[in-house]
C-alpha positions in Angstrom: 0.0 0.0 0.0 1.5 3.4 -1.0 1.6 6.5 1.1 -1.3 8.9 0.8 -0.4 12.4 -0.2 -2.7 13.9 2.5 -0.3 12.6 5.2 0.9 15.5 7.4 4.4 16.7 6.5 5.6 15.9 10.1 5.7 12.2 9.2 8.2 12.5 6.3 11.6 11.2 7.3 14.1 14.1 7.7 11.4 16.7 8.6 10.4 16.4 12.2 8.2 18.8 14.3 10.5 21.9 14.1 11.0 21.8 10.4 7.3 20.9 9.9 6.3 24.1 11.8 8.7 26.1 9.6 7.4 24.6 6.4 3.8 25.3 7.4 4.3 28.9 8.5 6.8 29.9 5.8 5.7 28.0 2.7 2.2 26.8 3.5 3.3 23.1 3.3 1.0 21.0 5.5 1.0 17.7 3.7 3.0 15.5 1.3 0.6 16.9 -1.3 1.7 20.5 -0.6 5.3 19.5 -0.8 5.0 17.8 -4.2 3.3 21.0 -5.4 6.3 23.1 -4.2 7.5 23.6 -7.7 11.0 25.1 -8.3 11.1 28.7 -9.3 14.4 28.4 -11.2 17.1 25.8 -12.2 20.8 25.9 -12.4 23.2 23.8 -14.5 25.2 21.4 -12.4 27.0 19.7 -15.3 30.0 22.1 -15.2 32.8 21.8 -12.6 35.2 24.8 -12.3 38.8 24.8 -11.3 39.9 27.4 -8.8 42.2 29.1 -11.3 39.2 29.5 -13.7 37.2 31.6 -11.3 36.2 35.1 -12.3 35.4 38.1 -10.0 31.7 38.1 -10.9 30.0 36.6 -7.8 28.6 33.8 -10.0 27.4 30.4 -8.7 30.0 27.7 -9.3 30.7 24.1 -8.5 34.2 22.8 -7.6 35.7 19.5 -6.5 38.5 19.6 -4.0 39.6 18.8 -0.4 39.6 20.7 2.9 43.2 21.0 4.2 42.6 22.8 7.5 40.1 24.8 9.7 40.5 27.9 11.8 38.3 30.1 13.9 38.6 33.9 13.3 37.4 36.4 15.9 35.1 39.2 14.6 33.0 42.1 16.0 30.3 39.6 17.1 31.4 36.1 17.8 33.6 34.1 15.5 33.5 32.8 12.0 34.8 29.4 10.8 37.2 29.4 7.9 38.4 26.3 6.0 41.2 26.2 3.4 39.9 24.4 0.3 42.1 23.3 -2.6 42.1 21.5 -5.9 45.1 20.8 -8.2 45.1 24.4 -9.5 44.9 26.6 -6.4 43.5 27.4 -3.0 40.4 29.3 -1.7 38.5 29.7 1.6 35.1 28.4 2.7 33.4 30.6 5.4 30.6 29.9 7.9 29.2 32.6 10.2 26.9 30.3 12.1 26.7 26.6 13.0 30.5 26.4 13.3 30.7 23.5 15.8 28.3 21.2 13.9 30.1 22.0 10.6 33.6 21.4 12.0 32.5 18.1 13.5 30.8 16.9 10.4 33.4 17.7 7.7 36.6 15.5 7.2 40.0 16.9 6.2 41.6 15.3 3.1 38.3 13.8 1.7 37.2 14.9 -1.8 34.1 17.2 -1.6 31.8 18.9 -4.1 31.1 22.5 -3.1 28.6 24.8 -4.7 27.8 28.5 -4.0 28.6 32.1 -4.9 32.2 33.3 -4.8 33.6 36.5 -3.3 37.0 38.1 -4.1 38.5 39.5 -0.9 42.1 40.3 0.2 43.6 38.7 -2.9 41.8 35.3 -2.7 38.4 33.8 -3.4 36.0 32.7 -0.7 32.6 31.0 -0.7 30.3 31.8 2.3 28.0 29.0 3.5 28.6 26.6 0.5 26.5 23.6 -0.2 28.9 20.8 0.5 28.8 17.0 0.3 31.2 14.2 -0.2 32.0 13.5 -3.9 30.9 9.9 -3.4 27.5 11.0 -1.9 27.1 13.6 -4.7 27.4 10.9 -7.3 25.1 8.4 -5.6 22.3 10.9 -4.9 19.1 11.2 -6.8 20.3 14.2 -8.7 20.2 15.6 -12.2 22.4 17.8 -14.3 19.8 20.6 -14.0 19.3 21.4 -10.4 16.0 22.8 -8.9 16.1 25.9 -6.8 13.0 26.1 -4.6 11.2 29.2 -3.2 12.5 30.1 0.2 12.4 32.8 2.9 15.0 34.5 5.1 13.7 32.6 8.1 14.1 29.2 6.5 17.7 30.0 5.5 18.5 31.3 9.0 17.1 28.1 10.5 19.2 25.9 8.2 16.4 24.8 5.8 18.5 25.5 2.8 17.8 24.5 -0.8 19.9 21.4 -0.3 17.7 20.4 2.7 14.5 21.0 0.6 16.0 18.9 -2.2 16.8 16.1 0.3 13.2 16.3 1.7 11.8 16.1 -1.8 14.1 13.1 -2.6 12.7 11.4 0.5 9.1 12.0 -0.6 9.8 10.3 -4.0 11.5 7.4 -2.1 8.5 6.9 0.3 5.9 7.2 -2.5 7.9 5.1 -5.0 7.0 7.9 -7.4 3.6 6.2 -7.7 1.4 9.2 -8.7 -2.0 8.6 -10.1 -2.7 9.8 -13.7 -5.1 12.7 -13.7 -5.7 13.2 -17.5 -7.5 10.9 -19.9 -5.5 8.9 -22.4 -7.2 10.7 -25.3 -6.1 14.2 -24.0 -2.6 12.9 -23.3 -2.3 11.3 -26.7 -3.6 14.3 -28.6 -1.2 16.7 -27.0 1.6 14.1 -26.7 1.8 14.8 -22.9 4.3 13.1 -20.6 2.7 10.8 -17.9 2.0 12.3 -14.5 4.7 10.4 -12.6 7.3 11.3 -15.2 6.3 14.9 -15.2 6.6 15.2 -11.4 9.9 13.5 -11.4 11.3 15.6 -14.2 10.1 18.9 -12.8 11.9 18.3 -9.5 14.9 16.2 -10.8 15.2 16.9 -14.5 17.5 14.6 -16.4 17.8 17.1 -19.3 16.5 20.6 -20.2 14.3 19.0 -22.9 12.6 16.7 -20.3 12.2 19.6 -17.9 10.4 21.6 -20.7 8.0 18.7 -21.4 7.3 18.2 -17.6 6.5 21.9 -17.1 4.2 21.9 -20.1 2.3 18.9 -18.8 1.9 20.3 -15.3 0.9 23.8 -16.5 -1.6 22.3 -18.9 -3.1 20.1 -16.2 -3.4 23.0 -13.7 -5.1 25.3 -16.2 -7.3 22.4 -17.6 -8.9 21.7 -14.2 -9.5 25.4 -13.5 -11.2 25.7 -16.8 -13.1 22.5 -16.3 -14.3 23.8 -13.0 -15.5 27.1 -14.4 -17.2 25.6 -17.5 -18.9 22.9 -15.3 -20.2 25.7 -13.0 -21.7 27.4 -16.0 -23.3 24.2 -17.3 -24.7 23.4 -13.9 -26.0 26.9 -13.6 -27.8 26.6 -16.9 -29.3 23.2 -16.2 -30.3 23.9 -12.6 -31.1 27.6 -12.3 -34.3 28.4 -14.2 -34.9 31.8 -15.7 -38.0 33.5 -16.9 -38.3 32.6 -20.6 -38.7 35.9 -22.6 -40.5 34.1 -25.4 -41.4 37.1 -27.6 -39.9 40.2 -29.1 -42.8 42.6 -29.0 -44.0 46.1 -29.5 -41.5 48.0 -27.3 -38.5 46.4 -29.0 -39.8 46.5 -32.5 -41.1 50.1 -32.4 -37.8 51.3 -30.9 -35.8 49.5 -33.5 -37.8 50.8 -36.4 -38.7 54.3 -35.3 -36.5 55.6 -32.4 -33.1 54.0 -32.7 -30.8 57.1 -32.6 -28.1 55.6 -34.8 -27.3 52.5 -36.9 -26.1 49.6 -34.7 -22.6 48.3 -35.3 -22.1 44.7 -36.3 -20.6 44.0 -32.8 -23.7 45.4 -31.1 -26.0 43.3 -33.3 -24.0 40.2 -32.5 -24.1 40.8 -28.8 -27.9 41.5 -28.9 -28.4 38.2 -30.6 -26.4 36.4 -27.9 -28.4 38.1 -25.2 -31.7 37.3 -27.0 -30.8 33.6 -27.2 -30.0 33.6 -23.4 -33.3 35.3 -22.5 -35.3 32.8 -24.5 -33.7 29.7 -23.2 -35.6 28.9 -19.9 -32.2 29.2 -18.0 -31.1 32.2 -16.1 -28.8 34.5 -18.2 -25.5 35.2 -16.5 -23.6 37.2 -19.0 -20.7 39.7 -18.9 -20.8 42.5 -21.5 -17.4 44.0 -22.2 -17.0 47.0 -24.3 -14.5 49.8 -24.5 -15.4 53.4 -23.5 -17.9 54.7 -26.0 -18.6 51.4 -27.7 -22.4 51.6 -27.2 -23.0 49.2 -24.3 -25.9 51.4 -23.0 -28.0 51.0 -26.1 -27.5 47.2 -26.0 -28.6 47.3 -22.3 -31.7 49.3 -23.1 -32.7 47.0 -26.0 -32.3 44.0 -23.5 -34.6 45.9 -21.1 -37.2 46.3 -23.9 -37.2 42.5 -24.3 -38.0 42.2 -20.6 -40.8 44.8 -20.8 -42.3 43.1 -23.9 -42.6 39.9 -21.8 -44.4 41.7 -18.9 -41.4 42.0 -16.5 -39.8 44.8 -14.6 -36.1 45.7 -15.1 -33.5 47.5 -13.1 -30.1 49.0 -13.7 -27.6 49.5 -10.8 -24.5 51.7 -11.0 -21.7 52.1 -8.4 -21.9 55.9 -8.0 -24.7 58.5 -7.8 -23.1 60.5 -10.7 -23.2 57.4 -13.0 -26.7 56.4 -12.0 -28.0 59.9 -12.6 -26.3 59.9 -16.0 -27.9 56.5 -16.9 -31.3 57.7 -15.7 -31.1 60.9 -17.8 -30.0 59.0 -20.9 -32.6 56.2 -20.5 -35.4 58.7 -19.7 -34.9 60.2 -23.2 -35.1 56.8 -24.8 -38.2 55.8 -22.7 -40.2 59.0 -23.5 -41.5 58.1 -27.0 -42.3 54.6 -25.8 -44.3 55.7 -22.7 -42.1 53.5 -20.4 -42.3 54.4 -16.6 -38.8 55.0 -15.2 -37.6 56.2 -11.8 -34.2 57.0 -10.1 -33.4 55.7 -6.6 -30.1 56.8 -4.8 -29.0 57.4 -1.3 -30.1 61.0 -1.5 -33.6 60.3 -2.8 -36.2 62.0 -0.6 -38.5 60.0 1.7 -41.6 60.9 -0.3 -39.9 59.9 -3.6 -38.9 56.5 -2.0 -42.4 55.8 -0.8 -43.8 56.5 -4.3 -41.1 54.2 -5.9 -41.7 51.4 -3.4 -45.5 51.5 -4.0 -45.2 51.6 -7.8 -42.6 48.8 -7.8 -44.8 46.5 -5.8 -48.0 47.1 -7.8 -46.1 46.8 -11.1 -46.7 50.4 -12.4 -43.0 51.2 -12.4 -41.3 49.3 -15.3 -37.7 50.4 -15.0 -35.7 51.4 -11.9 -32.2 53.0 -12.1 -30.2 53.4 -9.0 -27.1 52.9 -6.8 -26.6 50.5 -3.9 -29.9 52.0 -2.5 -31.7 49.6 -4.9 -30.3 46.6 -2.9 -32.1 47.5 0.4 -34.5 44.9 1.7 -37.5 47.3 1.5 -37.1 47.7 -2.2 -39.4 45.0 -3.5 -40.4 44.3 -7.1 -43.6 42.8 -8.4 -41.8 40.7 -11.0 -38.2 41.6 -11.7 -37.1 39.8 -14.8 -33.7 41.5 -15.8 -31.1 43.2 -13.6 -28.2 45.0 -15.2 -25.1 45.9 -13.2 -22.8 48.6 -14.6 -19.0 48.6 -13.8 -19.6 45.2 -12.1 -16.1 45.0 -10.5 -17.1 47.6 -8.0 -19.8 45.3 -6.6 -19.0 42.5 -4.2 -20.5 39.0 -4.3 -22.9 39.7 -1.4 -24.3 42.7 -3.1 -24.9 40.7 -6.3 -26.7 38.0 -4.4 -29.1 40.6 -2.8 -30.1 41.6 -6.4 -30.6 37.9 -7.2 -33.1 37.5 -4.3 -35.3 40.3 -5.6 -36.4 38.0 -8.4 -38.5 35.9 -6.2 -42.1 36.0 -7.5 -45.4 34.6 -6.5 -47.6 35.8 -9.3 -45.9 35.3 -12.6 -48.5 34.9 -15.4 -45.7 34.6 -17.9 -45.3 30.9 -17.8 -47.6 28.0 -18.2 -45.7 25.9 -15.6 -48.0 25.2 -12.7 -45.2 25.2 -10.1 -43.7 28.5 -11.1 -45.9 30.4 -8.6 -44.2 28.5 -5.8 -40.7 28.5 -7.3 -37.9 31.0 -6.6 -36.7 32.3 -10.0 -33.9 34.9 -10.0 -33.8 37.7 -12.6 -31.6 37.4 -15.6 -28.3 39.1 -14.9 -26.3 41.2 -17.4 -23.1 42.7 -16.0 -21.3 45.4 -17.9 -17.8 46.8 -17.7 -16.0 49.5 -19.7 -12.7 48.2 -18.2 -11.5 45.8 -20.9 -10.3 42.5 -19.3 -7.6 40.6 -21.2 -8.9 37.5 -22.8 -6.6 35.3 -20.7 -7.8 36.9 -17.4 -11.5 36.8 -18.5 -11.2 33.1 -19.2 -9.7 32.5 -15.7 -11.7 34.8 -13.5 -15.1 35.0 -15.4 -14.9 31.6 -17.1 -18.2 30.7 -15.5 -20.0 33.6 -17.1 -20.9 33.8 -20.8 -18.9 36.7 -22.2 -20.0 39.1 -24.9 -17.6 41.7 -26.3 -18.4 44.9 -28.3 -15.1 45.3 -30.1 -16.1 48.0 -32.6 -16.7 51.8 -32.1 -19.7 53.5 -33.6 -19.2 55.1 -37.1 -18.1 58.7 -37.1 -16.1 58.6 -33.9 -12.7 60.3 -34.3 -9.8 58.7 -32.5 -8.6 60.7 -29.5 -5.1 62.2 -30.1 -2.9 61.3 -27.1 0.4 63.0 -26.4 2.9 62.9 -23.5 4.3 66.2 -22.3 6.9 67.0 -19.6 6.3 69.8 -17.0 8.7 72.1 -18.9 6.2 72.1 -21.8 3.4 73.6 -19.6 3.3 77.0 -21.2 2.7 75.4 -24.6 -0.1 73.3 -23.0 -1.7 76.4 -21.5 -1.6 78.1 -25.0 -3.3 75.0 -26.5 -6.0 75.0 -23.8 -6.8 78.7 -24.5 -7.1 78.0 -28.2 -9.5 75.1 -27.6 -11.6 77.3 -25.2 -11.7 80.0 -27.8 -13.3 77.4 -30.1 -16.0 76.8 -27.5 -14.6 73.6 -26.1 -14.3 72.5 -22.4 -11.3 70.9 -20.6 -10.8 68.4 -17.8 -7.6 68.6 -15.6 -7.3 65.5 -13.4 -5.0 65.1 -10.4 -4.0 61.7 -8.9 -5.8 60.4 -5.9 -3.9 58.0 -3.6 -6.0 57.4 -0.5 -3.0 56.7 1.8 -1.9 60.3 1.4 -5.1 62.4 1.2 -3.4 65.6 2.6 -0.7 65.5 -0.1 -3.3 64.8 -2.8 -5.5 67.7 -1.6 -2.5 70.0 -1.6 -1.5 68.9 -5.2 -5.1 69.6 -6.3 -5.3 73.0 -4.6 -1.9 74.1 -5.8 -2.9 73.1 -9.3 -6.2 74.9 -9.0 -4.5 78.1 -7.9 -2.0 78.0 -10.8 -4.8 77.4 -13.3 -6.8 80.2 -11.8 -3.8 82.6 -12.2 -3.4 81.5 -15.9 -7.1 81.5 -16.6 -8.5 84.5 -14.6 -12.2 85.4 -14.1 -14.4 86.8 -15.5 -13.0 85.7 -18.9 -12.7 82.0 -17.7 -14.9 80.0 -15.3 -13.4 77.0 -13.4 -15.2 74.1 -11.6 -13.4 72.1 -8.9 -14.4 68.7 -7.6 -12.7 66.5 -5.0 -13.5 63.9 -2.4 -13.6 66.3 0.6 -16.6 68.2 -0.8 -20.2 67.6 0.3 -22.2 65.6 -2.3 -24.5 68.5 -3.0 -21.6 70.9 -3.7 -20.0 68.2 -5.9 -23.2 67.8 -7.9 -23.5 71.6 -8.2 -20.0 72.0 -9.7 -20.5 69.0 -12.0 -23.8 70.4 -13.3 -22.1 73.8 -14.0 -19.6 72.1 -16.2 -22.2 69.8 -17.8 -24.3 72.9 -18.7 -21.3 74.7 -20.2 -21.2 77.4 -17.5 -17.5 76.6 -16.7 -14.8 75.9 -19.3 -12.4 74.0 -17.1 -13.1 71.2 -14.6 -10.2 70.6 -12.1 -10.8 67.3 -10.3 -9.5 64.2 -8.7 -10.4 60.8 -10.2 -14.0 61.1 -9.1 -14.7 61.7 -12.8 -13.0 58.5 -13.9 -16.4 56.8 -14.4 -19.5 58.3 -15.6 -19.3 62.0 -16.6 -20.6 62.5 -20.1 -20.0 66.0 -21.6 -19.9 65.8 -25.4 -18.5 69.3 -25.6 -15.4 68.5 -23.5 -12.6 67.9 -26.0 -9.4 67.9 -23.8 -8.3 65.6 -21.0 -5.2 66.7 -19.2 -3.8 64.2 -16.6 -1.4 65.6 -14.2 1.4 63.4 -12.7 0.1 60.7 -15.1 3.0 58.4 -14.1 1.1 57.8 -10.9 -1.9 56.3 -12.7 -2.4 52.7 -13.8 -3.0 52.0 -17.5 -6.6 51.1 -17.1 -7.3 54.3 -15.1 -5.6 56.4 -17.8 -7.7 54.7 -20.5 -10.9 55.3 -18.5 -9.9 59.0 -18.0 -9.2 59.4 -21.7 -12.7 58.0 -22.4 -14.3 61.0 -20.8 -13.5 63.0 -24.0 -14.1 62.1 -27.6 -17.9 61.9 -27.0 -18.8 64.6 -29.5 -18.2 65.2 -33.2 -15.1 67.4 -32.7 -11.5 66.2 -32.5 -10.5 65.4 -28.9 -7.1 65.3 -27.2 -5.6 63.6 -24.1 -2.4 65.2 -22.7 -0.4 63.1 -20.2 1.8 65.4 -18.1 4.8 64.1 -16.1 8.0 65.1 -14.4 11.3 64.3 -16.1 12.3 61.3 -14.0 10.3 58.2 -15.0 10.7 54.5 -14.2 10.8 52.0 -17.0 7.3 50.8 -16.2 6.0 54.4 -16.3 7.6 54.9 -19.7 6.0 51.7 -21.0 2.6 52.8 -19.7 2.8 56.2 -21.3 4.2 54.9 -24.6 1.3 52.4 -24.7 -1.3 55.1 -24.2 0.2 57.3 -26.9 0.5 54.4 -29.3 -2.8 52.6 -28.8 -6.5 53.4 -28.3 -7.5 49.7 -28.2 -8.6 49.0 -24.6 -8.0 45.3 -24.9 -4.4 45.8 -26.1 -3.9 48.3 -23.2 -5.3 45.7 -20.8 -2.9 43.1 -22.0 0.1 45.4 -21.4 -1.3 46.3 -18.0 -1.6 42.6 -17.1 2.1 42.0 -18.1 3.2 45.0 -16.0 1.1 44.4 -12.9 0.1 40.8 -12.8 -3.4 39.3 -12.4 -3.8 39.8 -8.7 -3.2 43.5 -8.9 -5.7 44.0 -11.8 -8.5 42.0 -10.3 -8.0 43.2 -6.7 -7.7 40.8 -3.8 -11.4 39.8 -3.8 -11.2 38.1 -7.2 -7.6 37.1 -7.5 -7.9 34.0 -5.3 -8.5 31.7 -8.3 -5.2 32.9 -9.7 -2.9 31.5 -6.9 -1.4 29.1 -9.4 1.2 26.6 -8.5 3.2 26.4 -11.7 1.3 28.1 -14.6 1.4 31.8 -15.3 -1.6 33.2 -17.2 0.4 35.9 -18.8 3.3 33.8 -20.0 1.3 30.7 -20.6 -1.7 32.1 -22.4 -1.4 29.7 -25.3 -1.5 26.8 -22.8 -4.5 28.4 -21.2 -6.4 28.6 -24.5 -5.5 25.0 -25.3 -6.6 23.9 -21.8 -10.0 25.7 -22.2 -10.5 24.2 -25.6 -9.8 20.6 -24.4 -12.0 21.1 -21.2 -14.9 22.3 -23.4 -14.3 19.4 -25.8 -14.5 16.8 -23.0 -17.6 18.3 -21.5 -19.3 18.6 -24.9 -19.1 14.8 -25.3 -19.6 13.9 -21.7 -21.1 16.8 -19.6 -21.4 14.6 -16.5 -18.0 12.9 -16.9 -19.6 9.4 -16.7 -17.8 7.7 -19.6 -15.2 5.2 -18.5 -12.4 7.1 -20.4 -13.1 10.2 -18.3 -13.2 8.4 -14.9 -9.7 9.8 -14.0 -10.9 13.3 -14.8 -14.0 12.8 -12.7 -12.0 11.4 -9.8 -9.5 14.3 -9.9 -12.3 16.8 -10.0 -13.9 15.2 -6.9 -10.5 15.2 -5.1 -10.1 18.9 -6.0 -13.5 19.7 -4.4 -12.5 17.6 -1.4 -9.0 18.9 -0.6 -8.4 22.2 -2.5 -4.7 21.6 -2.7 -5.3 19.6 -5.9 -3.5 18.0 -8.7 -1.6 14.8 -7.6 -2.9 11.8 -5.9 -1.4 8.4 -5.1 -3.4 5.2 -5.3 
């Protein structure tokens, strides 16, 4: 009977309670399973042996065979250091230990051939190697070792407590000895054959003890594919289960509201991308399953009209709809835009925010419950328990990354209905049926990230801008060009245009941010004096009413310049604003810069985005600014952002958990990710319940994943 990989790490020979505690606290290794999943983060070539007279003064890692001729203790400021003379047939060097001297001196033998490995230093005319990895040449040759040696992740505490890379390697060797390398296969024969994948036991052996670089590459590919395959399988299964188990209201017809809007009131010709997305939504809404769709579209791509036409499908089938936005500014803007579209169709629409008056709330609550109110637009206020719908059929969430899971589930529960006349099913009256959910984002998510984080949602992308939109001209200017920028601003204002000037907001340092903003406001006021120029200012310390007043002055064209922090990043729509100036733009992330740029370019005139910076820029800042100047494609920008910041940063901590990968990297391994998703889909298309004999290993691994969470490798 072989050893089970869920065995606590304490029981592995050579570990013991003290090392086990260290491995748990420092590396999260609790079981044999966790240890086998401690994949090396780099490898070094141990095929080459150097002679002492070949060493260079470059602090490189080298391997040498020689003998220890003598030891001595040398006093220093704190305690002593142990120094050994080490020689080969070409010269002499020193080995140095600053701790563990007694144990080292007792364990090493003078005159015996040793293999040493470590970084060399050049000091006082000779080479030395501090704390070398050292073992007898005979042991070195007998050990389970390969020419390419694994270097494992470590911490300062582990090193200080003597758990070196050599110790980790020995512990890993012991694990392979105790398990006999008997690891259960986790992929079906058909998937392995199609991709010519190495077996699971071979892959694990060669990732820890690679015989050759070629075998290492094959082992890494196999393990990366497997890790991504099971993440995709999990997400796709979740989606399939959702569709089969969670019923939705069938929107069986496209009726008067939709058809009359499409024929008589559509303000512009839909793009092909908008038509494609509407078709996808329509199929979902008519399918008897709850729609759970993410709608991605760049700033200005026309998501709102698609959302409105989806709402019309709900109204045509006798349901109420709602749209929820993360800020009052954005919800007011949605309300104003949708009200204009609703007027010719006589659709009842209301707005509910935190600042709605009590009398307005009472009226909204009454009309929602009796079904007179067809469309409700609002902020988080819409999620309150007292907001009850008669029959909510479709909920749209804008800028969904700003809402947590708990908030989304509150929206779900508002779909419970007791009087739906829309279905002939006799048990619908008693059933809980959630509304269809459409979540929208103007923050483009790279395809690789979307597949890994939102893989359980169906994803629609509007990847085409409406006809007639002029691309925004983006330039990078240094502070010493400021006078030219002021001249350009005056020219634009003379043409009747308006201008945004945005200052960074970093919450940890509100005082400094406020000072930056006020200093900027004062210098702008001096350069653009009243009464010739009017300036609005908006920042986080203002009362909501004052903020709204200043915003409205700018929207109405009463002020030509809006000086603001990033509160305007999402949601302000002023078609006459043609210039966006971003101060200290090196302090912004790429997606934020792209969002800010999207505040202009909403009218027919040519628009501009000017990125201002100081002269000293990091390499990352230069890359971000060059990307912004070069590209207006939100998805390309998001890909660069992903490479610069990594997935955890982009998604935020709430949603990055799924990306704590053991060996794969969704940025570097995106081709493997796409292959893994393709093969997971192919398996589930043939066998959605994984009941065919050929998929039994996949089903068993999937079950083990659910059971243990530290997934991937299981012994029989």
